[in-house]
C-alpha positions in Angstrom: -49.9 -7.3 -21.1 -53.1 -9.2 -21.9 -53.7 -11.3 -19.0 -53.9 -14.5 -21.5 -51.2 -17.4 -21.3 -48.6 -17.4 -23.6 -50.4 -20.6 -25.2 -53.3 -18.4 -25.5 -51.5 -15.9 -27.3 -49.5 -18.3 -29.7 -52.8 -19.8 -30.8 -54.2 -16.7 -31.9 -51.3 -15.8 -33.9 -51.2 -15.8 -37.8 -48.6 -16.0 -40.4 -48.5 -13.5 -43.0 -49.2 -15.0 -46.4 -46.1 -15.4 -48.5 -44.0 -14.9 -45.6 -40.4 -16.6 -46.2 -38.6 -17.2 -42.7 -36.0 -19.5 -44.4 -35.1 -18.3 -47.8 -33.2 -19.9 -50.6 -29.6 -18.8 -51.5 -31.2 -17.8 -55.2 -33.7 -15.4 -53.7 -32.0 -13.6 -50.6 -33.1 -10.8 -48.5 -30.0 -9.0 -49.5 -27.1 -10.1 -51.5 -24.6 -9.8 -48.3 -25.1 -10.2 -44.9 -25.5 -8.0 -42.0 -22.1 -7.2 -41.6 -18.9 -6.9 -44.2 -15.3 -6.4 -43.4 -13.1 -3.5 -44.8 -9.7 -3.3 -45.2 -7.6 -0.1 -46.2 -4.6 1.8 -45.3 -6.8 2.8 -42.3 -7.6 -0.9 -41.0 -4.7 -2.9 -42.6 -6.0 -5.6 -40.5 -9.9 -5.0 -40.8 -12.8 -3.5 -39.3 -16.3 -4.3 -39.3 -19.2 -2.6 -40.8 -22.9 -3.3 -40.1 -24.7 -3.1 -43.4 -28.1 -3.9 -42.2 -30.5 -0.9 -41.9 -29.2 1.3 -44.0 -28.3 1.5 -48.1 -25.1 3.8 -47.8 -22.4 2.2 -50.0 -20.0 5.0 -50.4 -19.1 7.8 -48.1 -16.4 10.6 -48.0 -15.8 13.1 -45.5 -13.6 15.2 -43.2 -12.7 13.7 -39.9 -13.8 14.8 -36.5 -11.2 13.2 -34.2 -11.5 12.2 -30.3 -9.3 10.5 -27.8 -12.4 8.8 -25.9 -16.3 7.9 -26.1 -17.3 10.8 -23.5 -15.3 13.4 -25.4 -17.2 12.5 -28.8 -20.8 12.1 -27.1 -20.0 15.7 -25.7 -19.0 17.3 -29.2 -22.6 15.3 -30.5 -24.7 16.9 -27.9 -23.2 20.4 -27.9 -23.9 20.3 -31.9 -20.3 20.6 -33.1 -20.7 17.4 -35.4 -22.1 18.5 -39.0 -23.9 16.7 -42.1 -20.7 14.8 -44.1 -18.3 14.5 -41.0 -16.9 11.2 -40.0 -16.4 10.7 -36.4 -13.5 9.2 -35.4 -13.1 7.6 -31.9 -9.8 6.0 -30.9 -8.0 4.4 -27.8 -11.3 2.3 -27.0 -9.8 -0.8 -28.6 -9.2 -4.1 -26.5 -5.8 -2.3 -24.8 -6.5 1.3 -25.3 -10.0 0.9 -23.8 -9.2 -1.6 -22.3 -11.7 -4.2 -23.4 -13.6 -2.5 -26.5 -16.1 0.0 -24.9 -19.3 0.0 -26.9 -20.1 3.0 -28.5 -23.9 2.9 -28.7 -24.2 6.3 -26.7 -22.3 8.1 -29.5 -24.5 6.3 -32.1 -27.5 7.0 -30.5 -27.1 10.7 -30.2 -25.9 11.0 -33.7 -29.4 9.9 -34.6 -31.2 11.6 -32.1 -29.5 14.8 -33.8 -31.1 13.5 -37.2 -27.7 12.8 -38.6 -28.0 9.0 -38.4 -27.8 8.9 -42.5 -25.5 12.1 -42.8 -22.8 11.3 -41.0 -20.3 8.0 -40.7 -18.2 7.0 -37.7 -15.0 4.8 -37.2 -13.7 3.7 -34.0 -11.4 0.8 -32.8 -13.9 0.0 -29.9 -17.1 -1.7 -31.0 -20.7 -0.9 -31.6 -24.0 -2.4 -30.6 -26.2 -4.3 -32.9 -28.9 -1.5 -32.2 -26.3 0.8 -34.2 -28.0 2.6 -37.0 -26.2 4.2 -40.0 -22.3 3.9 -41.5 -20.4 2.8 -38.3 -17.3 1.1 -38.6 -15.8 -0.4 -35.4 -13.2 -3.1 -34.4 -10.8 -1.0 -36.5 -7.3 -3.0 -36.5 -4.5 -2.5 -35.5 -5.9 -0.3 -32.6 -4.3 3.2 -31.8 -3.0 2.0 -29.0 -1.1 -0.5 -30.8 0.2 2.0 -33.5 -2.5 1.6 -35.6 -2.9 4.3 -38.6 -5.8 5.3 -36.8 -3.6 7.0 -34.4 -2.3 8.9 -37.2 -5.5 10.7 -38.4 -6.0 14.3 -38.0 -8.7 16.7 -38.1 -9.7 17.1 -41.3 -8.2 14.3 -43.0 -10.8 12.7 -45.5 -11.7 9.8 -44.9 -13.2 7.1 -47.5 -15.8 4.3 -47.2 -16.2 2.1 -50.1 -18.6 -0.7 -48.9 -18.6 -2.6 -52.5 -14.9 -2.5 -52.7 -14.8 -3.0 -48.8 -12.3 -0.4 -48.2 -11.8 2.2 -45.6 -8.7 4.6 -46.3 -7.9 8.2 -45.3 -6.5 9.9 -48.2 -2.7 9.8 -47.0 0.2 8.9 -48.4 1.9 5.6 -46.7 4.9 8.2 -46.1 2.6 10.8 -44.2 0.9 7.8 -42.4 4.5 6.6 -41.2 5.8 9.7 -40.6 2.8 11.1 -38.2 3.2 7.6 -36.3 6.6 8.5 -35.4 5.4 11.6 -33.9 2.6 10.1 -31.9 2.6 10.1 -28.1 0.6 7.3 -26.5 -1.9 8.6 -23.7 -1.3 7.4 -20.3 -2.9 3.8 -19.4 -6.4 4.1 -17.7 -5.1 1.4 -15.6 -1.7 0.9 -14.3 -2.4 -2.1 -12.0 -5.1 -4.5 -11.3 -6.8 -6.8 -13.6 -7.4 -4.4 -16.3 -3.8 -3.4 -16.4 -2.9 -6.9 -16.9 -5.7 -7.4 -19.5 -4.2 -4.6 -21.7 -0.8 -6.0 -21.4 -1.6 -9.4 -22.6 -4.6 -9.2 -25.1 -4.7 -9.6 -28.6 -5.7 -7.7 -32.0 -9.5 -7.3 -32.4 -8.5 -9.0 -35.6 -7.5 -11.8 -33.7 -10.1 -12.0 -31.4 -9.1 -9.9 -28.8 -8.1 -12.8 -26.7 -5.3 -13.1 -23.8 -2.7 -15.4 -24.2 
């Protein structure tokens, strides 16, 4: 607060020499936009990765699996997440959440522990624009719809390849299929009311998470 009006502050503002606000396609700040879509055996319908703010192009590490955001946050707080891990948070998608809860609390905690550049995260929920580090959200199909993310177990090796736009778990298609047959879906968080109705009718995140 300066005590001056917005007009007075604007009159004092000066532009940095040589700064380009609108840039030509021949001279972009980065070769891609701030987000990219990855697909693979872990996200057949795709997932969203924010590439702005970090330069990590590949990552491979063991999964640390959590069935809800709160459990993942508790694990980070208890320092159970180590450099090289891939945090997997599932059942937070449009159906499972329901409503795709934002994972900002977990991602912020990871950065707070100094692991922002050494831990990856993937979720069928979503993340905030303030998220830092390698984070994949909107993984589809989601776990609550029987997506491959539901088959992941602790220790499975997960591979991000931004250049190839791939997100995979190092399991055969046969193993993923066998595991999915054994998955027991958790009890819905809402059995009645508007949230239960939403969960019954909402589409996949890859289709906009809209209701019919």
